[in-house]
C-alpha positions as CSV (number, residue, x, y, z in Angstrom):
1,X,-159.0,-88.1,-161.0
2,X,-159.5,-84.5,-160.2
3,X,-162.8,-85.3,-158.4
4,X,-161.1,-87.9,-156.3
5,X,-158.2,-85.5,-155.5
6,X,-160.7,-82.7,-154.6
7,X,-162.6,-85.0,-152.3
8,X,-159.3,-86.1,-150.7
9,X,-158.2,-82.5,-150.1
10,X,-161.6,-81.6,-148.6
11,X,-161.5,-84.6,-146.3
12,X,-158.0,-83.8,-145.1
13,X,-158.8,-80.1,-144.4
14,X,-161.9,-81.2,-142.5
15,X,-159.8,-83.7,-140.5
16,X,-157.2,-81.0,-139.6
17,X,-159.5,-78.1,-138.9
18,X,-162.4,-79.8,-137.1
19,X,-160.6,-79.7,-133.8
20,X,-160.4,-76.1,-132.4
21,X,-157.2,-76.9,-130.6
22,X,-155.5,-77.8,-133.9
23,X,-156.4,-74.4,-135.3
24,X,-154.7,-72.7,-132.4
25,X,-151.6,-74.8,-132.9
26,X,-151.4,-74.1,-136.6
27,X,-152.2,-70.4,-136.6
28,X,-152.1,-68.7,-133.2
29,X,-149.0,-70.2,-131.7
30,X,-146.7,-69.4,-134.7
31,X,-147.8,-65.7,-134.4
32,X,-147.1,-65.7,-130.7
33,X,-143.7,-67.3,-131.2
34,X,-142.7,-64.9,-133.9
35,X,-143.5,-61.9,-131.6
36,X,-141.6,-63.4,-128.7
37,X,-138.6,-64.5,-130.7
38,X,-138.5,-61.2,-132.5
39,X,-137.8,-59.5,-129.2
40,X,-135.9,-62.2,-127.3
41,X,-133.5,-63.6,-129.9
42,X,-130.8,-61.1,-130.0
43,X,-127.1,-61.9,-130.8
44,X,-125.9,-58.6,-129.3
45,X,-124.3,-58.9,-125.9
46,X,-125.4,-56.0,-123.7
47,X,-126.1,-55.2,-120.1
48,X,-123.3,-57.6,-119.1
49,X,-123.4,-58.1,-115.3
50,X,-120.0,-56.8,-114.0
51,X,-118.3,-56.6,-110.7
52,X,-115.5,-54.1,-109.8
53,X,-112.7,-54.8,-107.3
54,X,-111.4,-51.2,-106.9
55,X,-108.4,-51.3,-104.6
56,X,-107.2,-47.9,-105.8
57,X,-110.4,-45.9,-105.3
58,X,-109.1,-42.9,-107.3
59,X,-110.7,-40.6,-109.8
60,X,-109.0,-42.5,-112.6
61,X,-110.5,-45.8,-111.5
62,X,-113.9,-44.3,-111.1
63,X,-113.6,-42.8,-114.6
64,X,-112.8,-46.3,-115.9
65,X,-116.0,-47.7,-114.3
66,X,-118.0,-44.8,-115.8
67,X,-116.5,-45.5,-119.2
68,X,-117.7,-49.1,-119.0
69,X,-121.2,-48.2,-117.8
70,X,-121.7,-45.4,-120.3
71,X,-120.9,-47.8,-123.2
72,X,-124.2,-49.7,-122.6
73,X,-122.4,-53.0,-122.8
74,X,-121.6,-53.4,-119.1
75,X,-123.8,-53.0,-116.1
76,X,-122.0,-52.6,-112.8
77,X,-123.9,-54.9,-110.4
78,X,-121.4,-55.5,-107.6
79,X,-118.6,-53.4,-105.9
80,X,-116.5,-56.0,-104.1
81,X,-113.5,-55.9,-101.8
82,X,-111.7,-59.3,-102.1
83,X,-110.7,-62.0,-104.5
84,X,-112.9,-64.5,-102.7
85,X,-116.0,-62.4,-103.5
86,X,-114.9,-62.3,-107.2
87,X,-114.6,-66.1,-107.3
88,X,-117.9,-66.7,-105.6
89,X,-119.7,-64.4,-108.1
90,X,-118.2,-66.0,-111.1
91,X,-118.9,-69.5,-109.7
92,X,-122.6,-68.7,-109.2
93,X,-122.8,-67.0,-112.6
94,X,-124.0,-63.8,-110.9
95,X,-121.5,-61.8,-113.0
96,X,-119.7,-62.5,-116.3
97,X,-116.8,-60.0,-115.8
98,X,-114.7,-59.0,-112.8
99,X,-112.6,-55.8,-113.2
100,X,-109.6,-55.8,-110.8
101,X,-108.0,-52.3,-110.3
102,X,-104.9,-52.7,-108.1
103,X,-103.3,-50.2,-105.7
104,X,-101.3,-47.5,-107.3
105,X,-103.3,-47.5,-110.5
106,X,-103.6,-43.7,-110.7
107,X,-100.1,-43.0,-109.5
108,X,-98.6,-45.2,-112.2
109,X,-100.7,-43.5,-114.9
110,X,-99.5,-40.1,-113.7
111,X,-95.9,-41.2,-113.9
112,X,-96.4,-42.1,-117.6
113,X,-96.3,-45.9,-117.1
114,X,-98.3,-48.5,-118.9
115,X,-100.6,-50.0,-116.3
116,X,-101.9,-53.6,-116.7
117,X,-105.6,-54.0,-115.9
118,X,-106.7,-57.4,-114.9
119,X,-110.1,-58.6,-116.2
120,X,-111.6,-62.0,-115.2
121,X,-114.2,-63.5,-117.6
122,X,-116.6,-66.3,-117.2
123,X,-115.4,-68.4,-120.2
124,X,-118.0,-71.2,-119.9
125,X,-119.9,-69.4,-122.6
126,X,-117.1,-69.1,-125.2
127,X,-119.0,-67.0,-127.7
128,X,-120.1,-64.4,-125.2
129,X,-116.7,-64.3,-123.6
130,X,-115.1,-63.6,-127.0
131,X,-117.5,-60.8,-127.7
132,X,-116.9,-59.3,-124.3
133,X,-113.1,-59.4,-124.8
134,X,-113.6,-57.4,-128.0
135,X,-115.7,-54.8,-126.1
136,X,-113.1,-54.5,-123.4
137,X,-110.3,-54.0,-125.9
138,X,-112.3,-51.2,-127.6
139,X,-113.2,-49.6,-124.3
140,X,-109.6,-49.7,-123.1
141,X,-108.6,-47.7,-126.2
142,X,-111.4,-45.2,-125.5
143,X,-110.4,-44.8,-121.9
144,X,-106.8,-44.1,-122.8
145,X,-107.9,-41.4,-125.2
146,X,-110.2,-40.0,-122.6
147,X,-107.7,-39.7,-119.8
148,X,-105.1,-38.2,-122.1
149,X,-107.6,-35.6,-123.2
150,X,-108.6,-34.8,-119.6
151,X,-105.0,-34.7,-118.5
152,X,-104.1,-32.3,-121.2
153,X,-107.0,-30.0,-120.3
154,X,-106.0,-30.0,-116.6
155,X,-102.4,-29.3,-117.4
156,X,-102.7,-26.9,-120.3
157,X,-99.4,-25.5,-121.5
158,X,-97.3,-28.0,-119.6
159,X,-95.2,-30.7,-121.1
160,X,-96.4,-33.6,-119.0
161,X,-97.1,-37.2,-120.0
162,X,-99.8,-39.6,-118.9
163,X,-99.6,-43.4,-119.0
164,X,-102.1,-45.8,-120.5
165,X,-104.0,-48.9,-119.5
166,X,-103.1,-52.3,-121.0
167,X,-105.7,-55.0,-120.8
168,X,-104.7,-58.3,-119.2
169,X,-107.7,-60.6,-119.5
170,X,-108.1,-64.1,-118.3
171,X,-111.0,-66.5,-119.1
172,X,-112.0,-68.8,-116.2
173,X,-113.4,-72.3,-116.7
174,X,-112.6,-72.4,-120.4
175,X,-109.2,-70.7,-120.8
176,X,-109.0,-71.3,-124.6
177,X,-112.6,-70.2,-125.2
178,X,-113.2,-73.4,-127.1
179,X,-116.7,-74.1,-128.4
180,X,-117.2,-77.8,-127.4
181,X,-117.1,-77.2,-123.6
182,X,-119.8,-74.6,-124.1
183,X,-122.0,-76.5,-126.5
184,X,-121.7,-80.2,-125.5
185,X,-123.5,-79.7,-122.1
186,X,-126.2,-77.8,-124.0
187,X,-126.5,-80.7,-126.5
188,X,-127.1,-83.1,-123.6
189,X,-129.8,-80.8,-122.3
190,X,-131.6,-80.4,-125.6
191,X,-131.4,-84.0,-126.8
192,X,-132.6,-85.2,-123.4
193,X,-135.6,-82.8,-123.4
194,X,-136.6,-83.5,-127.0
195,X,-136.4,-87.3,-126.8
196,X,-138.2,-87.7,-123.4
197,X,-140.8,-85.1,-124.1
198,X,-141.7,-86.5,-127.5
199,X,-141.8,-90.1,-126.3
200,X,-144.0,-89.3,-123.3
201,X,-146.3,-87.0,-125.4
202,X,-147.2,-90.1,-127.4
203,X,-147.6,-92.4,-124.5
204,X,-151.3,-92.0,-123.5
205,X,-152.6,-90.6,-126.8
206,X,-151.4,-93.8,-128.5
207,X,-153.6,-95.8,-126.2
208,X,-156.6,-93.6,-127.1
209,X,-156.0,-94.1,-130.8
210,X,-155.6,-97.9,-130.5
211,X,-158.7,-98.0,-128.3
212,X,-156.8,-99.8,-125.5
213,X,-157.4,-96.9,-123.0
214,X,-160.8,-98.4,-122.1
215,X,-159.1,-101.7,-121.2
216,X,-156.9,-99.8,-118.7
217,X,-160.0,-98.3,-117.1
218,X,-161.4,-101.7,-116.2
219,X,-158.1,-103.2,-115.0
220,X,-157.1,-103.2,-111.3
221,X,-154.0,-101.0,-112.1
222,X,-154.0,-97.6,-110.4
223,X,-153.7,-94.5,-112.4
224,X,-150.5,-93.5,-110.7
225,X,-149.0,-97.0,-111.5
226,X,-150.1,-96.6,-115.1
227,X,-148.3,-93.2,-115.4
228,X,-145.2,-94.7,-113.7
229,X,-145.2,-97.6,-116.0
230,X,-145.4,-95.3,-119.0
231,X,-142.6,-92.9,-117.9
232,X,-140.0,-95.2,-116.3
233,X,-138.7,-96.5,-119.7
234,X,-138.2,-93.0,-120.8
235,X,-136.3,-92.2,-117.6
236,X,-133.9,-95.0,-118.3
237,X,-133.5,-93.9,-121.9
238,X,-132.7,-90.4,-120.6
239,X,-130.0,-91.7,-118.3
240,X,-128.5,-93.7,-121.2
241,X,-128.4,-90.6,-123.4
242,X,-126.7,-88.5,-120.7
243,X,-124.0,-91.1,-120.3
244,X,-123.4,-91.6,-124.0
245,X,-123.3,-87.9,-124.9
246,X,-121.1,-87.2,-121.8
247,X,-118.6,-89.9,-122.9
248,X,-118.5,-88.6,-126.4
249,X,-117.9,-85.1,-125.1
250,X,-115.1,-86.1,-122.8
251,X,-113.4,-88.6,-125.2
252,X,-113.8,-86.9,-128.5
253,X,-114.0,-83.2,-127.6
254,X,-112.0,-83.1,-124.4
255,X,-114.8,-81.6,-122.4
256,X,-113.9,-81.7,-118.7
257,X,-116.2,-83.2,-116.1
258,X,-115.0,-81.3,-113.0
259,X,-118.0,-81.8,-110.8
260,X,-119.8,-84.7,-109.2
261,X,-121.3,-87.4,-111.4
262,X,-123.9,-88.2,-108.7
263,X,-125.0,-84.6,-108.7
264,X,-125.4,-84.7,-112.5
265,X,-127.7,-87.8,-112.2
266,X,-129.7,-86.2,-109.4
267,X,-130.2,-83.0,-111.4
268,X,-131.1,-85.1,-114.5
269,X,-133.8,-86.9,-112.4
270,X,-135.3,-83.5,-111.4
271,X,-135.1,-82.3,-115.0
272,X,-136.8,-85.5,-116.3
273,X,-139.7,-84.9,-114.0
274,X,-140.3,-81.6,-115.9
275,X,-139.8,-83.0,-119.4
276,X,-141.9,-86.0,-118.8
277,X,-144.6,-83.9,-117.1
278,X,-144.8,-81.7,-120.2
279,X,-145.0,-84.7,-122.5
280,X,-147.7,-86.4,-120.4
281,X,-149.7,-83.2,-120.2
282,X,-149.6,-82.9,-124.0
283,X,-150.6,-86.6,-124.3
284,X,-153.6,-86.2,-122.0
285,X,-155.0,-83.1,-123.8
286,X,-154.4,-84.5,-127.4
287,X,-156.8,-86.8,-129.2
288,X,-154.4,-88.0,-131.9
289,X,-150.7,-88.6,-132.2
290,X,-150.6,-85.9,-134.9
291,X,-151.9,-83.4,-132.5
292,X,-149.4,-84.5,-129.8
293,X,-146.5,-84.3,-132.3
294,X,-147.4,-80.8,-133.5
295,X,-147.9,-79.6,-129.9
296,X,-144.6,-81.0,-128.8
297,X,-142.7,-79.3,-131.6
298,X,-144.3,-76.0,-130.9
299,X,-143.1,-76.3,-127.3
300,X,-139.6,-77.6,-128.1
301,X,-138.4,-74.5,-130.1
302,X,-139.4,-71.8,-127.6
303,X,-138.0,-73.8,-124.6
304,X,-134.7,-74.2,-126.4
305,X,-134.4,-70.6,-127.6
306,X,-135.4,-69.2,-124.3
307,X,-133.1,-71.4,-122.2
308,X,-129.9,-69.4,-122.6
309,X,-128.6,-72.1,-125.0
310,X,-127.6,-69.6,-127.7
311,X,-128.8,-66.2,-126.6
312,X,-128.0,-64.7,-123.2
313,X,-131.1,-64.4,-121.1
314,X,-130.0,-60.9,-119.8
315,X,-130.3,-59.6,-123.3
316,X,-134.0,-60.4,-123.5
317,X,-136.7,-57.9,-122.5
318,X,-137.7,-58.1,-118.9
319,X,-141.1,-59.8,-119.5
320,X,-139.4,-62.5,-121.5
321,X,-136.8,-63.0,-118.7
322,X,-139.7,-63.6,-116.3
323,X,-141.2,-66.1,-118.8
324,X,-138.0,-68.1,-118.8
325,X,-138.5,-68.8,-115.1
326,X,-141.1,-71.3,-116.2
327,X,-138.6,-73.0,-118.5
328,X,-136.9,-76.1,-116.9
329,X,-134.1,-76.0,-119.6
330,X,-132.9,-72.7,-118.2
331,X,-132.1,-74.2,-114.8
332,X,-130.8,-77.5,-116.0
333,X,-128.5,-75.8,-118.5
334,X,-126.9,-73.7,-115.6
335,X,-126.6,-76.9,-113.6
336,X,-125.0,-79.1,-116.2
337,X,-122.5,-76.4,-117.4
338,X,-121.7,-75.7,-113.7
339,X,-120.9,-79.4,-113.1
340,X,-118.9,-79.9,-116.3
341,X,-117.0,-76.7,-116.5
342,X,-116.9,-75.1,-113.0
343,X,-117.0,-78.2,-110.8
344,X,-119.4,-76.5,-108.4
345,X,-121.8,-78.3,-106.2
346,X,-125.1,-78.1,-104.3
347,X,-123.9,-75.1,-102.3
348,X,-123.9,-73.0,-105.4
349,X,-126.6,-74.8,-107.5
350,X,-129.3,-75.2,-104.8
351,X,-131.5,-72.5,-106.3
352,X,-131.6,-74.2,-109.7
353,X,-132.2,-77.6,-108.2
354,X,-135.1,-76.2,-106.1
355,X,-136.6,-74.6,-109.2
356,X,-136.4,-77.9,-111.1
357,X,-138.0,-79.7,-108.2
358,X,-140.9,-77.2,-108.1
359,X,-141.4,-77.3,-111.8
360,X,-141.2,-81.1,-112.0
361,X,-143.6,-81.7,-109.2
362,X,-146.1,-79.2,-110.5
363,X,-146.0,-80.4,-114.1
364,X,-146.3,-84.1,-113.2
365,X,-149.1,-83.3,-110.7
366,X,-151.1,-81.4,-113.4
367,X,-150.5,-84.2,-115.9
368,X,-151.8,-86.8,-113.4
369,X,-154.9,-84.7,-112.5
370,X,-155.6,-84.2,-116.2
371,X,-155.3,-87.9,-116.8
372,X,-157.8,-88.6,-114.1
373,X,-160.3,-86.2,-115.8
374,X,-159.6,-87.9,-119.1
375,X,-160.5,-91.3,-117.7
376,X,-163.4,-90.1,-115.6
């Protein structure tokens, strides 16, 4: 019994380790992923891109901006002059926070009044927006203490009073900061990627294992037609998944669909080009379905975690942020949340659509070229 078990174990180890690529998948990739995730996966919300609409332009309003910047949580990226600019920046996702300081801010403080401070938040990411509101409440308290201390020093010995700032925040796109509107579009993205990528990663390697790939070589069918025949069923499956999950989100979780349904399908087509391209590339370089499955899973988790699904990309180190530019999930996630929650169109999302087009064409092209080498 033990001899048979020993022989079986030896055979399995030889089977697994005889392919150098499998050794890399089993040992090198986990180490690389651990290093990347150790730096990139950060639940803290810092360096929040912020715009300031300062209509007062006083020393008190500038001190307020300095208080936010010095906290390390907020990064002032835009000084704007109108409400239209604020709306455009929030629609594009360029900033997450807009601070609106009205005329008479400093005068009302000096008269001892409580001054409301309007803050607009991008509520499409409910978790991040909730954390930001907590930061703002704490910074407002710090600012009130700071201006009272400065005012007392400037008017030493005088019985004068100074007002305080009262935070009046408003979350756009998801006023209640509910979780389903934030997570349901991300679920569509992740499920679509996992299913189509896994299915396509098995498409060609299954032919190799069954020995039918040689039959394909001698048939009149062209290689492009073979690839198309392999991927079209997965495209249709992807569309069905998008429709089903969208209906569940709208009917069960009251997730709004404010944008164009046709734009959603168009963006899905571009995204499927990338996911199917990755799967076909895996299928062409793998010799067995086991290798393809392992390789697919090692790609799934990094792409999901580095997509902005759970962790804001701006919190990641700069090199990792550059790496996310190669991740199609990053761009599709922005598109699908923009369509569902913000109701924005091509005029705002054209950069993400262009990036998906470039990635999709490149990945499919590489997969087709690799497939030709495999046959040849």
